[in-house]
C-alpha positions, -999 to 999 in steps of 0.1 A, spaced: 908 48 567 871 52 570 872 83 548 891 64 520 867 35 522 837 59 521 853 77 491 857 45 471 822 33 479 805 66 470 825 72 438 830 37 424 806 12 440 775 34 446 769 42 409 769 4 402 745 -2 431 722 26 418 724 14 382 714 -22 391 689 -11 418 707 -30 445 689 -11 473 655 -23 459 661 -60 464 687 -65 491 694 -38 516 695 0 516 725 17 502 752 28 525 753 64 538 781 85 552 768 78 587 773 41 581 810 47 578 812 70 609 793 47 632 810 24 657 811 -12 643 789 -40 658 804 -74 663 784 -106 667 802 -135 684 785 -169 681 794 -203 694 783 -233 714 784 -234 752 818 -234 769 838 -226 738 855 -195 752 834 -167 738 833 -148 771 870 -154 778 878 -141 743 859 -109 749 875 -105 783 909 -110 766 901 -83 739 890 -58 765 918 -66 789 894 -66 819 860 -79 831 829 -63 819 794 -58 833 773 -90 832 802 -113 828 797 -147 843 820 -177 836 808 -210 850 814 -247 846 779 -252 831 758 -231 806 750 -198 823 719 -188 803 684 -202 802 663 -220 828 669 -255 840 
């Protein structure tokens, strides 16, 4: 799947980005390594909305640094 996506980007989208100088005013153009890298995911939400529980469910196990408490578990009081 990543190869197909990379192929479409490099052959169809990349020429448009270069023609309109997309890399000059927004972000650098994608490279092959961008498609081969592991994805990063950002999970945002207010306190006690289930972010940690959601990650735990996705992983199917606890993970290092996990702490679920009845009150916010970050910051100083």
